[in-house]
BATORLUM-966987 format. One record per residue (C-alpha): x, y, z; residue in three letters; residue number from 1. Coordinates in steps of 0.02 Angstrom, whole numbers. Example, Ala and Ser with C-alpha at 12.3 -4.5 7.8 and 13.67 -1.06 7.14 Angstrom:
2
rec X:615	Y:-225	Z:390	r:ALA	k:1
rec X:684	Y:-53	Z:357	r:SER	k:2
END
This chain:
256
rec X:-573	Y:4183	Z:5584	r:MET	k:1
rec X:-409	Y:4090	Z:5566	r:ILE	k:2
rec X:-505	Y:3927	Z:5550	r:ILE	k:3
rec X:-613	Y:4001	Z:5412	r:THR	k:4
rec X:-461	Y:4061	Z:5317	r:ILE	k:5
rec X:-380	Y:3889	Z:5337	r:ALA	k:6
rec X:-536	Y:3803	Z:5270	r:VAL	k:7
rec X:-544	Y:3922	Z:5123	r:ILE	k:8
rec X:-360	Y:3892	Z:5089	r:PHE	k:9
rec X:-383	Y:3703	Z:5094	r:VAL	k:10
rec X:-534	Y:3713	Z:4978	r:LEU	k:11
rec X:-438	Y:3827	Z:4859	r:LEU	k:12
rec X:-288	Y:3711	Z:4861	r:ALA	k:13
rec X:-400	Y:3562	Z:4828	r:THR	k:14
rec X:-485	Y:3652	Z:4685	r:PHE	k:15
rec X:-317	Y:3701	Z:4609	r:LEU	k:16
rec X:-255	Y:3523	Z:4628	r:LEU	k:17
rec X:-409	Y:3457	Z:4537	r:ILE	k:18
rec X:-383	Y:3585	Z:4397	r:ILE	k:19
rec X:-199	Y:3539	Z:4385	r:PHE	k:20
rec X:-239	Y:3352	Z:4374	r:ASN	k:21
rec X:-371	Y:3384	Z:4242	r:MET	k:22
rec X:-250	Y:3488	Z:4141	r:TYR	k:23
rec X:-114	Y:3355	Z:4161	r:SER	k:24
rec X:-234	Y:3221	Z:4100	r:ASP	k:25
rec X:-283	Y:3331	Z:3953	r:TYR	k:26
rec X:-101	Y:3360	Z:3905	r:VAL	k:27
rec X:-62	Y:3173	Z:3922	r:ALA	k:28
rec X:-212	Y:3125	Z:3815	r:ARG	k:29
rec X:-167	Y:3255	Z:3685	r:ARG	k:30
rec X:12	Y:3192	Z:3676	r:GLU	k:31
rec X:-49	Y:3013	Z:3663	r:GLN	k:32
rec X:-170	Y:3060	Z:3524	r:ASP	k:33
rec X:-31	Y:3153	Z:3435	r:SER	k:34
rec X:82	Y:3001	Z:3446	r:ARG	k:35
rec X:-56	Y:2888	Z:3379	r:LEU	k:36
rec X:-92	Y:3008	Z:3235	r:ILE	k:37
rec X:94	Y:3020	Z:3195	r:ALA	k:38
rec X:115	Y:2831	Z:3201	r:ALA	k:39
rec X:-35	Y:2804	Z:3088	r:LYS	k:40
rec X:32	Y:2936	Z:2967	r:ALA	k:41
rec X:202	Y:2850	Z:2963	r:ARG	k:42
rec X:118	Y:2684	Z:2923	r:ASN	k:43
rec X:18	Y:2763	Z:2782	r:ILE	k:44
rec X:173	Y:2842	Z:2707	r:ILE	k:45
rec X:271	Y:2679	Z:2721	r:ALA	k:46
rec X:130	Y:2582	Z:2636	r:GLU	k:47
rec X:117	Y:2706	Z:2492	r:CYS	k:48
rec X:305	Y:2707	Z:2466	r:GLU	k:49
rec X:309	Y:2517	Z:2467	r:GLU	k:50
rec X:173	Y:2508	Z:2335	r:LEU	k:51
rec X:259	Y:2639	Z:2226	r:LEU	k:52
rec X:423	Y:2544	Z:2236	r:LEU	k:53
rec X:342	Y:2379	Z:2185	r:ASN	k:54
rec X:250	Y:2429	Z:2027	r:GLN	k:55
rec X:320	Y:2275	Z:1940	r:ALA	k:56
rec X:179	Y:2173	Z:2019	r:GLN	k:57
rec X:33	Y:2270	Z:1945	r:VAL	k:58
rec X:20	Y:2401	Z:1807	r:VAL	k:59
rec X:-5	Y:2573	Z:1887	r:PHE	k:60
rec X:-102	Y:2709	Z:1797	r:SER	k:61
rec X:-67	Y:2895	Z:1813	r:LYS	k:62
rec X:-222	Y:2914	Z:1921	r:THR	k:63
rec X:-164	Y:2778	Z:2040	r:LEU	k:64
rec X:11	Y:2852	Z:2059	r:VAL	k:65
rec X:-63	Y:3025	Z:2092	r:LEU	k:66
rec X:-181	Y:2954	Z:2223	r:VAL	k:67
rec X:-35	Y:2876	Z:2317	r:LEU	k:68
rec X:66	Y:3037	Z:2315	r:HIS	k:69
rec X:-83	Y:3142	Z:2373	r:TYR	k:70
rec X:-110	Y:3014	Z:2511	r:ARG	k:71
rec X:71	Y:3037	Z:2565	r:ILE	k:72
rec X:47	Y:3227	Z:2573	r:ILE	k:73
rec X:-109	Y:3208	Z:2678	r:ARG	k:74
rec X:-16	Y:3095	Z:2799	r:ALA	k:75
rec X:131	Y:3215	Z:2806	r:LEU	k:76
rec X:15	Y:3358	Z:2856	r:LYS	k:77
rec X:-42	Y:3254	Z:3003	r:LYS	k:78
rec X:138	Y:3226	Z:3056	r:ARG	k:79
rec X:162	Y:3415	Z:3054	r:ALA	k:80
rec X:59	Y:3423	Z:3214	r:ILE	k:81
rec X:220	Y:3384	Z:3306	r:ASP	k:82
rec X:330	Y:3542	Z:3306	r:PRO	k:83
rec X:486	Y:3433	Z:3302	r:LYS	k:84
rec X:439	Y:3366	Z:3130	r:ASN	k:85
rec X:370	Y:3528	Z:3058	r:ARG	k:86
rec X:522	Y:3583	Z:2956	r:GLU	k:87
rec X:561	Y:3408	Z:2893	r:GLU	k:88
rec X:379	Y:3383	Z:2844	r:VAL	k:89
rec X:370	Y:3551	Z:2756	r:LYS	k:90
rec X:519	Y:3504	Z:2647	r:GLU	k:91
rec X:448	Y:3332	Z:2612	r:ARG	k:92
rec X:279	Y:3403	Z:2559	r:ILE	k:93
rec X:367	Y:3521	Z:2439	r:ALA	k:94
rec X:457	Y:3372	Z:2360	r:ASN	k:95
rec X:295	Y:3275	Z:2344	r:GLU	k:96
rec X:212	Y:3422	Z:2258	r:GLU	k:97
rec X:355	Y:3431	Z:2133	r:LYS	k:98
rec X:335	Y:3245	Z:2098	r:LEU	k:99
rec X:148	Y:3267	Z:2071	r:ILE	k:100
rec X:179	Y:3408	Z:1945	r:ALA	k:101
rec X:305	Y:3296	Z:1855	r:GLU	k:102
rec X:186	Y:3148	Z:1850	r:ILE	k:103
rec X:44	Y:3254	Z:1781	r:LYS	k:104
rec X:156	Y:3312	Z:1638	r:THR	k:105
rec X:266	Y:3164	Z:1593	r:ASN	k:106
rec X:196	Y:3002	Z:1663	r:TYR	k:107
rec X:180	Y:2866	Z:1531	r:LYS	k:108
rec X:54	Y:2730	Z:1562	r:GLU	k:109
rec X:80	Y:2547	Z:1516	r:ALA	k:110
rec X:-80	Y:2454	Z:1476	r:ASN	k:111
rec X:-8	Y:2279	Z:1455	r:ALA	k:112
rec X:-73	Y:2149	Z:1578	r:PHE	k:113
rec X:65	Y:2060	Z:1675	r:LYS	k:114
rec X:18	Y:1877	Z:1674	r:THR	k:115
rec X:61	Y:1788	Z:1838	r:PRO	k:116
rec X:187	Y:1647	Z:1814	r:ASP	k:117
rec X:124	Y:1542	Z:1960	r:ASN	k:118
rec X:3	Y:1535	Z:2108	r:ASP	k:119
rec X:119	Y:1636	Z:2221	r:ILE	k:120
rec X:134	Y:1779	Z:2097	r:MET	k:121
rec X:-54	Y:1777	Z:2066	r:ALA	k:122
rec X:-88	Y:1786	Z:2253	r:LEU	k:123
rec X:36	Y:1930	Z:2271	r:THR	k:124
rec X:-49	Y:2025	Z:2131	r:GLN	k:125
rec X:-222	Y:1998	Z:2205	r:LEU	k:126
rec X:-165	Y:2058	Z:2377	r:ARG	k:127
rec X:-86	Y:2213	Z:2301	r:THR	k:128
rec X:-243	Y:2253	Z:2202	r:ILE	k:129
rec X:-349	Y:2230	Z:2359	r:ARG	k:130
rec X:-240	Y:2356	Z:2452	r:ARG	k:131
rec X:-248	Y:2479	Z:2308	r:LEU	k:132
rec X:-437	Y:2471	Z:2294	r:ARG	k:133
rec X:-454	Y:2501	Z:2482	r:ALA	k:134
rec X:-342	Y:2654	Z:2465	r:ILE	k:135
rec X:-446	Y:2721	Z:2320	r:LEU	k:136
rec X:-605	Y:2704	Z:2422	r:LYS	k:137
rec X:-525	Y:2791	Z:2571	r:SER	k:138
rec X:-456	Y:2935	Z:2468	r:GLU	k:139
rec X:-618	Y:2960	Z:2373	r:LEU	k:140
rec X:-706	Y:2998	Z:2538	r:SER	k:141
rec X:-565	Y:3110	Z:2601	r:SER	k:142
rec X:-587	Y:3247	Z:2471	r:GLY	k:143
rec X:-431	Y:3211	Z:2367	r:ILE	k:144
rec X:-400	Y:3345	Z:2232	r:PRO	k:145
rec X:-438	Y:3228	Z:2088	r:LEU	k:146
rec X:-594	Y:3204	Z:1984	r:ASN	k:147
rec X:-700	Y:3068	Z:2070	r:PRO	k:148
rec X:-741	Y:2996	Z:1899	r:ASN	k:149
rec X:-556	Y:2960	Z:1871	r:LEU	k:150
rec X:-544	Y:2869	Z:2037	r:ILE	k:151
rec X:-702	Y:2767	Z:1999	r:ASN	k:152
rec X:-631	Y:2725	Z:1828	r:LYS	k:153
rec X:-469	Y:2667	Z:1909	r:GLU	k:154
rec X:-564	Y:2559	Z:2032	r:ASP	k:155
rec X:-654	Y:2479	Z:1884	r:ARG	k:156
rec X:-486	Y:2446	Z:1799	r:ARG	k:157
rec X:-421	Y:2360	Z:1956	r:LEU	k:158
rec X:-580	Y:2255	Z:1966	r:TYR	k:159
rec X:-549	Y:2196	Z:1787	r:ILE	k:160
rec X:-368	Y:2159	Z:1834	r:LEU	k:161
rec X:-432	Y:2043	Z:1971	r:VAL	k:162
rec X:-533	Y:1949	Z:1839	r:LEU	k:163
rec X:-382	Y:1938	Z:1725	r:LYS	k:164
rec X:-267	Y:1872	Z:1861	r:VAL	k:165
rec X:-394	Y:1739	Z:1912	r:ASN	k:166
rec X:-431	Y:1685	Z:1733	r:ILE	k:167
rec X:-247	Y:1681	Z:1687	r:SER	k:168
rec X:-208	Y:1573	Z:1838	r:ASN	k:169
rec X:-357	Y:1461	Z:1799	r:LEU	k:170
rec X:-299	Y:1433	Z:1619	r:ILE	k:171
rec X:-128	Y:1378	Z:1681	r:GLN	k:172
rec X:-214	Y:1250	Z:1792	r:LYS	k:173
rec X:-323	Y:1193	Z:1646	r:VAL	k:174
rec X:-171	Y:1153	Z:1540	r:PHE	k:175
rec X:-88	Y:1066	Z:1687	r:GLU	k:176
rec X:-241	Y:956	Z:1718	r:MET	k:177
rec X:-251	Y:919	Z:1531	r:LYS	k:178
rec X:-68	Y:867	Z:1532	r:ARG	k:179
rec X:-102	Y:751	Z:1679	r:LEU	k:180
rec X:-254	Y:678	Z:1587	r:LYS	k:181
rec X:-370	Y:735	Z:1728	r:GLN	k:182
rec X:-507	Y:779	Z:1605	r:LEU	k:183
rec X:-648	Y:789	Z:1732	r:GLY	k:184
rec X:-558	Y:921	Z:1836	r:THR	k:185
rec X:-503	Y:1007	Z:1676	r:CYS	k:186
rec X:-684	Y:1022	Z:1617	r:LYS	k:187
rec X:-741	Y:1089	Z:1786	r:GLN	k:188
rec X:-607	Y:1224	Z:1783	r:LEU	k:189
rec X:-652	Y:1275	Z:1606	r:ILE	k:190
rec X:-837	Y:1287	Z:1647	r:GLU	k:191
rec X:-797	Y:1388	Z:1803	r:LYS	k:192
rec X:-689	Y:1509	Z:1703	r:GLY	k:193
rec X:-821	Y:1533	Z:1570	r:LEU	k:194
rec X:-952	Y:1562	Z:1705	r:GLY	k:195
rec X:-846	Y:1695	Z:1790	r:VAL	k:196
rec X:-814	Y:1788	Z:1627	r:ILE	k:197
rec X:-998	Y:1783	Z:1578	r:LYS	k:198
rec X:-1058	Y:1838	Z:1751	r:ALA	k:199
rec X:-936	Y:1986	Z:1754	r:SER	k:200
rec X:-1019	Y:2069	Z:1605	r:GLY	k:201
rec X:-850	Y:2149	Z:1563	r:VAL	k:202
rec X:-813	Y:2190	Z:1381	r:LYS	k:203
rec X:-626	Y:2175	Z:1365	r:ASP	k:204
rec X:-518	Y:2112	Z:1221	r:GLY	k:205
rec X:-405	Y:2005	Z:1331	r:TRP	k:206
rec X:-552	Y:1923	Z:1422	r:LEU	k:207
rec X:-642	Y:1892	Z:1256	r:THR	k:208
rec X:-486	Y:1806	Z:1188	r:GLU	k:209
rec X:-474	Y:1694	Z:1343	r:LYS	k:210
rec X:-660	Y:1657	Z:1334	r:GLU	k:211
rec X:-636	Y:1594	Z:1156	r:ASP	k:212
rec X:-486	Y:1491	Z:1211	r:LEU	k:213
rec X:-584	Y:1410	Z:1352	r:LEU	k:214
rec X:-732	Y:1376	Z:1237	r:SER	k:215
rec X:-618	Y:1291	Z:1111	r:ASN	k:216
rec X:-537	Y:1188	Z:1248	r:LEU	k:217
rec X:-709	Y:1135	Z:1311	r:LEU	k:218
rec X:-763	Y:1085	Z:1135	r:ASN	k:219
rec X:-602	Y:987	Z:1117	r:GLY	k:220
rec X:-634	Y:893	Z:1279	r:LEU	k:221
rec X:-812	Y:854	Z:1224	r:THR	k:222
rec X:-751	Y:784	Z:1058	r:GLU	k:223
rec X:-615	Y:687	Z:1146	r:GLU	k:224
rec X:-743	Y:606	Z:1261	r:LYS	k:225
rec X:-853	Y:561	Z:1112	r:LYS	k:226
rec X:-707	Y:480	Z:1021	r:GLU	k:227
rec X:-643	Y:385	Z:1172	r:LYS	k:228
rec X:-788	Y:258	Z:1186	r:PRO	k:229
rec X:-775	Y:227	Z:998	r:GLN	k:230
rec X:-588	Y:198	Z:1012	r:GLU	k:231
rec X:-618	Y:78	Z:1155	r:GLU	k:232
rec X:-751	Y:-13	Z:1054	r:ALA	k:233
rec X:-635	Y:-23	Z:903	r:ASP	k:234
rec X:-496	Y:-86	Z:1014	r:ALA	k:235
rec X:-609	Y:-220	Z:1089	r:ASN	k:236
rec X:-670	Y:-272	Z:917	r:GLY	k:237
rec X:-493	Y:-283	Z:853	r:GLN	k:238
rec X:-446	Y:-387	Z:1005	r:GLY	k:239
rec X:-587	Y:-509	Z:971	r:LEU	k:240
rec X:-537	Y:-521	Z:789	r:ALA	k:241
rec X:-357	Y:-556	Z:836	r:ASN	k:242
rec X:-415	Y:-690	Z:960	r:LYS	k:243
rec X:-518	Y:-774	Z:824	r:ASP	k:244
rec X:-370	Y:-772	Z:707	r:ASP	k:245
rec X:-258	Y:-849	Z:840	r:LEU	k:246
rec X:-388	Y:-982	Z:880	r:ASP	k:247
rec X:-400	Y:-1024	Z:696	r:GLU	k:248
rec X:-212	Y:-1040	Z:680	r:ILE	k:249
rec X:-167	Y:-1124	Z:844	r:PHE	k:250
rec X:-333	Y:-1204	Z:895	r:GLY	k:251
rec X:-376	Y:-1387	Z:886	r:ASP	k:252
rec X:-379	Y:-1450	Z:710	r:LYS	k:253
rec X:-551	Y:-1500	Z:654	r:LYS	k:254
rec X:-569	Y:-1676	Z:594	r:LYS	k:255
rec X:-630	Y:-1680	Z:419	r:TRP	k:256
END
């Protein structure tokens, strides 16, 4: 009887130990998941704040600014899982909601395209635009409280910005190659730029203006190449004429 009770006690203790270990593992995994979620949320908030603070790189629309602030709120709600952050997060969400209300009422959009001054600035703009488009795609699938058409329209605007940055940078290179008299490279760049604009199918005043500029530059190069052989021929002819004149003046005197 005592042996039976001892066996039952051992089995019960073993069972309780297994349950305790399973619960401990569950708690540890839950805490680890919470830490990962909180860390990811912090990174999202930091990225959005960085983008909002560096609007000098790319023109931000009202839709884009709202998307970033709604993204911050969504990340803050994930941080609220941790009871330690709950009060701080609650206050921060309230501030974000006030900012959103202010933006909806008073935000003034600037439509001017900021031309990159050099390759580094162009690369920075393109990287920023790439990050913004990825955020738009992510937020569109997350159920953000904005009209999906507005987000799609904003994505289209950013796509056109990519074209403008690339074409603007290309035109700078065209003028540089022209200055260095590298006409072959210059022509290749112009043809590439015209091809990109045509393939995009985008109807935009700025792009149309640059397309005309590139076309005029290409026509100018073509005319320049046509005139160059003629100039060389004229120069050779003039050289021969000058040589004949010199021979006549300084050559051997003919005996009459």
